[in-house]
C-alpha positions, -999 to +999 in steps of 0.1 A: -154-689+360-176-671+387-172-640+366-134-641+368-105-648+343-092-683+349-055-691+347-035-724+351+003-724+353+035-738+367+069-726+378+101-747+375+129-730+394+167-734+391+181-730+426+215-722+439+219-725+477+249-716+499+246-723+536+270-716+565+263-728+601+282-729+634+272-755+661+282-747+697+287-775+722+304-781+756+336-792+739+337-761+715+322-751+683+323-764+647+317-745+615+303-761+584+295-749+549+276-765+521+265-755+486+241-772+461+224-762+429+199-777+405+163-778+396+141-770+426+106-779+437+081-772+410+051-749+418+018-760+403-011-736+401-042-756+391-063-725+393-061-688+397-092-665+395-088-628+387-116-603+389-108-570+371-125-537+378-108-507+361-073-504+374-079-529+402-076-567+401-086-592+428-070-626+428-076-660+445-051-688+437-039-722+450-001-727+445+010-763+452+047-770+457+057-806+448+089-821+461+107-825+428+141-809+438+171-828+449+172-836+487+196-855+509+194-857+547+232-854+551+234-820+533+229-786+548+221-772+513+193-787+493+176-774+462+144-792+473+125-793+506+113-830+503+076-823+512+044-810+497+031-775+504-004-761+498-006-723+498-042-708+493-036-671+486-057-640+480-045-606+468-054-573+453-034-553+428-036-518+413-022-510+378-025-475+364-019-476+326-017-439+323+009-431+350+028-465+350+023-469+388+014-503+402+011-519+436+000-553+450-005-570+483-011-607+489-018-629+520-016-667+521-017-696+545+008-723+537+001-759+549+031-783+548+032-821+548+057-843+565+093-848+553+093-886+552+131-889+553+134-870+586+099-876+600+096-838+605+066-817+597+070-779+595+042-758+609+016-737+590+029-704+577+010-671+575+026-648+550+021-613+537+038-599+505+035-564+492+052-544+464+051-510+447+066-501+414+068-472+389+072-479+351+092-456+328+095-457+290+128-473+280+136-483+244+109-504+230+095-513+264+093-501+300+117-501+329+101-507+364+118-495+396+102-504+429+104-522+463+090-554+478+085-564+514+073-596+531+064-609+565+062-646+574+050-660+607+047-697+617+013-700+634+015-737+644+045-756+657+067-782+641+058-818+648+069-854+642+096-876+657+123-855+641+112-823+658+135-827+688+136-789+695+098-788+701+075-765+681+104-742+670+081-716+656+099-694+630+094-658+619+110-636+593+106-603+574+125-584+548+125-556+523+144-549+491+145-535+456+128-547+424+139-540+388+116-550+359+117-547+322+085-551+302+088-556+264+055-558+244+058-583+215+026-579+194-002-597+213+023-611+239+046-595+265+080-605+278+087-596+314+122-599+330+124-592+367+152-591+393+144-590+430+167-588+460+152-594+494+176-593+524+160-605+556+159-579+584+146-599+614+147-637+617+137-661+645+143-699+644+150-699+607+181-696+585+191-660+581+201-647+547+193-630+514+169-641+486+176-632+450+152-640+422+157-636+384+124-643+366+114-644+329+077-645+320 
C-alpha cells in the first residue's frame, strides 16, 4: 500500500493496578488504597504502514484503544479507562543487522472521547517515545539490553461536567531499562520483552512506575 508494507494487529493486555492516594481537607487527611487486576482495554491497529530503506524503517499507524476493560466509578484502581482513544502515530527506526544495534523514536497525538459514567473528557495528549538497544548472541537467540524514555504533554484541557478542577492539564516523563530476548524459529521469530519505566517528573497525573512484560 503506497509502496509500504501493510500490517493489521491488536493487543489484549492483562493489567494489574495498585493505587494509593491521600486527600487533605480542613478536618484532616484520609489515605486510601485500592487494587484491581484483569483484562484491560484492547488496542486495535486497523492499519500500520512501514517503508523500509536499508537499515531504516519509517512507520505510520493508527492505534485505537477500545473500552473493554473493567471500570467502576467507585474504585481508585481500574484495569480499563472507560473511553475510546485514537492515537495517530509516526516513527522512524534503525536496525543494524551486522552490529545488533537498534534505535527508534515515535511521536503521536492521542484524542480521547468522553467517559460517559463520569461525564469527563480527558484532553488531547502529545507523546514522544524513544529507545536504544544493543543485541548480543545468547544461546539459540539474541539478548537485547537497552533503555527507553518517554515524554507526555497534555495540549488541551479536560472538559465535561465532571471536570470540576478545570482543564487540569497533565504532564509526565520517565526513563528506564529494557531487556529483550529474540529467538528465531524458522520463518517466525519469538520476542520476549521486559520494560520498567519509572516516572521522573509528574504534573496533575498519578505518579508511579510502569512495568510491561510482552510476548510477540
